[in-house]
Structures are given as structure tokens and as C-alpha cells.
N, C-alpha and C positions, 0 to 999 in steps of 0.2 A: 530422605535427603532434605537439607535446608537450602533453599534457593532464594536468591535475591535478584529480582528483575529491576532494571533501571531504565527509565525513559525520561523524556523532557516533560511530558504532560499526557493526560488521557483525554484531551479534547479530540474532536472528530479528525480522523486521518487514518490512512491505511496502516502505518506502523503501529499506531496506538491501538487499533482494532486487533492486530495480530498479537501484540504483547499481552493484552488483556485476556484474549482467548487462551493463550499458552499458560499464563499464570493461573487462571481458573481451572484449567484441565489438570495441571500438575498438583494443585491443591486437592482436587477431587480424587486424585489417585493416591492420596495419603501423605503427600509431602508437606513440609513446613515452608510456606511461601510468603515472601514480602515483596511489596512493590514500592520503589522509591521514585518519586517525581521530582526532578531537579528544579523546576520552576514553580511559581506560586499560583499558576492558573488552576483554579479548583472547580471549574465547571466541567466535571468529569463526564464526558459524553459516553465513554465506555466504562462500564461498571465492573468491579472485581467482587468476588464472593466475600461475604462478611468474614470468613475465616482467613482471608488474605490481608495481612497487615499493610495498611496504606500509609505512607509517610510523604509529606511534602517538605522537601529539604529546607526551603527558605523559612519554614515555620520554626525549625529547631536550630538551624545554623545561622540564620540572619541573611541579609543581602550581601552580595559581593562574592565573586568567584573564589577568591582565596579562602574565605570563611567556609564556603561549602566544600571545597577540596579538603581542608583540614578536618572538618566534621565528618565527611564521608570516610576518609581513611581511618579515623579513630573509631567510627561506628562499625566498619567492616572488621577491623582488628578485634573489637569486642564481641561481635556476633559470630565470627568464624563460620560463615556459610560454606557449604560444600562447593558452591559455584555461584558466580555472579554473571548474569546475562544482561548485556547492555545493547539497546537498540538505537540506531541512528548515529551518524558520524560524530556530531558534536558531543553526544552523550558518551559514546565509547572512548572517544579521545579523553574526555574528562575522567572516566573511570580508570583507564590505563595509566594516566598521569598520577592520579590519586593513589593507586595501588602499586606503583613501582617498588620493586624490592620485596613485596610480600609474596608468599607462596600459595595464595588463594587463586584457584583457576578462574579465568575470565574468558567468556565467550562473547565476542563482538559480533554485531549483526548489521550488515550494510543494507540500507533501505533506499538508496538512490543510485543512479548511474554515476560512478566516480569519474568517468571520462569527461563529464561536463563541468567538473569543478575547477576552480582557479588554482594557480600554482601553489599558494600557501596551504590550501586544504590537501592537495596532493602530497606536498612535502610532509605535512603532519602525519599522513597515513604511512609514508615510507619510514618515518621515525618510530612511531608508536605501535603500528599493527604487528610487527615482529614480536612484541612483548605479550600479545594475546595468546592464550592457550589454544584457541580455535577461532575461526572466523566463518560466518555464515552469509551466503549470498543467494540470490534467487535465479541467476542465469549463468550460463557458461561464458557469455560475453564478459560479464563482470569479473568472473574468476580469472579469465585470461588476461585481464587488465593488470593484475598484480605481478610483482616480481616473483622469482622462484621461491624465495623464503616464505612469503605470505601465501602464495598459491599452494604450497605443500600442506598448509594447515587450513585451507579454505574448503568448505563443504557447501554443496548446493542443496538447499531445502526449500521446497515450494511453500508459499503462503497457504494456510488453511482457510477454508470458507466456513461461515456460520452453518452449523448443522441444520438450521431451519431451512436452508436452501433445498435440502434433499427431501423435505416433508411437505413442501408447498404444493397445493393442488393446482391442476391446470386451470387457466382462466382464459377468457377471450381477450386477445390482445388489441389494444387501441392503435389507431393510425398515428403513431408518434415515434420520434427518435429521442432517446434519453441519453443524457451524459451526466456523470457524477464526478465532482472534484471541486476543490477550493477555487474560488474566483481569483486566481493568481496568474501572473504571466506564464509560468511553467505549463499551465494547462491549455493555453492558447485557445480559449473559447471564442476569440475574435475570428479565428479561422473557421471554426465550426459554424458560427452565425453567418458569416459571409458565404460559405458553401451552401448553407440551407437557403439563403436568399436566391441563389441561382436555380434552385429546383422547386421553389414554393409554388409556382404557377403550374408546373407539371403535375404536382401532387397536392392539390388544393385541400384535401382532407387531412393532411399530415400537419402535426405540430412538432416543434422542437422544445424539449423541456430540459433545462440544465439545473441540476441540484447541487447546492453548495453555497458557501458564503465566502466573502473576502473583499479586500479593499478595491477591487476592480468593478464592483457592482455598478456604481454610477456610470462608469465609462461604458460598460456593456449595455446598460439601459439606454444610454444615448445612441449607441450603435444600432440597437434594435429599432429605436424610433427613426433614426436617419434612413434606415433601409426599408422603412414601411412594414416592419414585422411585428408591430404591437398586436397582440391577440394571436399571433402565430408562434412566437417564441416566449417562453415563460422562464422566470428565475424564481422559483418558489422557496429558495433557501434550503435549509437542512430539514431532515425528517427521520424519525426513528422507524419509519415504514419503507425504507428505501428498497428493500428486497421485493416487497410487493409492487412498488412502482416499476422496478426493472422488469419484473415478471409480466406485467401487463403492457409492456411496450414491444413494438415490433422490431426495433433496431436499437442497439447500444453503440455509442460512438465515443472513442477515446481520441482526442485531438492534441495530446500533450507534445511538447518539444523534447522532454526527457522524463524518464521514470526509472525506478529500480525495477519493479514489476508491479503493474497496476492491479491492486486487489479488486477494485470495482469491475475491471474487465474480466477477471477470473470468475467473480460471482455471476456476472452476466452470462458467461459461457456455461456455468453449471446450472443456470436457470433456463438454458435453452433459448436465450435471446441472441439472435444473430449479431455479430460484432464487426464493426469497421474501425480500424485503428491506424494511427500513424506508426511508422517503423521505429518506435522507441525500443530501448533495451528490453530484450526478452520476448517481444511480441512474435518475432519470427521463430522462436523456439516453441511457441504454443499454436500459432496460426500459420497454416499452409495456405498462402494466398490463393483464393478461388476454390479451395477445398472445404475449409471449415470457417472461413471469414475472409475479409478483404483488408489489404494493407495499402496505405498510401504514403508518399514521401512527406517528410516533415515540412510543414508550412505550405503544402500544395493545395491551395483552395480549389482550383479547377479539378485536380485529381480526386479530391474528396467529393466534390459535386458529382463527378462521373461515377464514383462508387455508390453514392446515394441513388442515382438513376438506375444503375445496374441492379441493386438489391431491392429497391422499393417496387420496381415493376415486375419482379420475378418471384412469385410466391413459392415456386418449386425450389429455387435457390435458397430462400429463407428457411425452408424445411430441411434442406440438405445441411446447411450450416448448423441448425439447431440440433439435428440428430447426431451429427459428428461431435459436436461439443459436449452433448450429454453423455456420449459414450466414453469420453475421457475424464469426466468429472470425478470418478472415485479417487483419483490420485490426489485430490485436494481435500479429502475428508480429514477432519481433525484427528481421528484416531491414528491414521497412517502418518500424519505430520508429527504428532506428539511422539510417536514411536521413534522417529528419526532423531528428534531433539533429545529424547531420553537416551538413546544410544550414544549420541555425541557428548552429552553431559557426563555419562558414566565413563566414557573414554577419557574425557578431560580430567575427571577427578582422579583417575588411576595414574595419570602422567606425573 
């Protein structure tokens, strides 16, 4: 099959990681695969195989939304792929508008919780999603959000994890809490830092390490200084060794106010790193509070501090969470995820 994947960029991020993994796997399975990035950000954090044709739309279409729309429509008509797969809402809206009236199958993939979006973005979904051949989400909650027309064509497919996760050796874990995510308001690292400040004296050997970059760095650094946490909370930026860093941490924490489904959290679970998470979309479909992880209310600093106390002081509970998460990890293997995508693409092509 000839498949064209479309994304905004391949810079660091959960959706970018998933789309690059899928493109590479479909290429290795003998398909002709192209990747189109709609923006001109070329610091590609996630790499695609040399056999995957990579196009940055602004290089060939120029700047401006209308120019890219016209170029994209003309290009797809010329290439005649068996299927176009578009990740993230702004991207799949672009693709669905550009390809209106054409008979080429389009699979859109939701990567955020649509219940958190403003009226305009929700309206655009109601208008354009019915024109997609199929729609992919990661949680039942998100599927239930849509109207009956869209829900009928919506499929739940988990995000795959890097196969490296399943081959990593056991290591001695450090006394530290790790978090991974862009330094953006959505991730609410302020809550995480403030909660850690409440338990730092109870657990003097522990550090909090937050991996990621973003425009809130200076604000977070000031908060760390104001709370007297310099040397106890680190912001090391991004790293290509993030799996190794999560593997050697005793706790993973997700403090987001909203998510589609956190790839970083899934990877932590598959690495056997106990998870504490806010109750964002999908977490309660993977985590049974008190059985294989801990859940806290959105923005609840005291609740998160209590969760830290409960988990850090109980090594048996840490082991219980690790064992139960490892037991469910096979459902996130790339082979099983690609098979589901393959079945959906074949179904879409036949329609």
C-alpha cells in the first residue's frame, strides 16, 4: 500500500513519537510510506527511516495556509495514496478541508482530550469529522464525547511504546520522582513542584526531576528558588535517553490538567516505574486507583503530596504497582498496535 502520514512537526512530543513509530513500522512491512510535516520546524527529534519520504510542506508550498492547502490537495491528487493518516486536530482539520470531494480515504487521529477545547475547535470537529473515513482515539471517554455519526466511525487504538522498553535490563532505582512533558501550562508542573515541597523534609534523599522544555522554564526556575528547592528539583531539559532515566527512577508523576493519553505515562508503566497521575482523560482506564497506581484530582496539591507520602514510604506498594503494570504492558507492543492500524487502514481502503 501507499500511505501518506501527515503531522505538524517531528519535534519532541507524544503524537510525534507515535506517528514516526507507525510510519517506520509500515515501511519495514513493505509499504510505500511518506511523511508530510506541515510546518517548517526541521529539528526532527523523532527520526523516520531513510526509505520514508519526508516532506516539509512550507519548503515546496511556501508560507501561508491557503498556499499549503492548494499544494496539499494537488499533491495528494497526483500521488493517489491508498490512505492518508493525519495526526492532531489542527492537522486533520487541514487535511479534511484540503481533500473535500476527493475519494481518497482519510483516517484522522485525535491526540488531545476534545472536552477541553474551546467552542470554535469543537464546532470545526462537528463540521469536518463526519467527512473522515475513520477516526482514531485512545480512550472510551473521548469516543463517547462525539455525536453518533462520528462515534460510529471512531476506533480506540492504544499508543505503542518503543520496543526498547521491553529489552531494557533491570537497574537499581534512584530515590527520585520523574516527570516528562513540555514546560507548558497544560502539564501543570507548578502543582508538581509545590506538592514535592510539602514532602521534601519527610523524604530528604529524594529529588524531583522534570524532563522537557518550554516557555515556562524561567517561571518554574523562580518557583523552585522561592520554595527553597534548588538542588532538590532539577529541570535538565530534553534527552534522547529518557527511557533510561524513567527506568532508574522510583516514581513517575503526571500532573497534567488535560491529556489525550499520556505516552510518557504508558512508557513508565511498561518500564515498571510506579505511577501517580492526575485524573486526566484515559488514566482511569489504565490505572485502578490503589491497585496499580495512584490517582489524584486535577490541581489538588495536597492530594498529590499525600500520594507521594503514601507511595514513597511503602516499598511493598511500589513493587505491587510495578508488577501489575508490567503484567499489562504487552497490549502496548508495537506489533499489536500496528496490526490494529493495519486492519483499520484495509477497512478504510475497501469502503
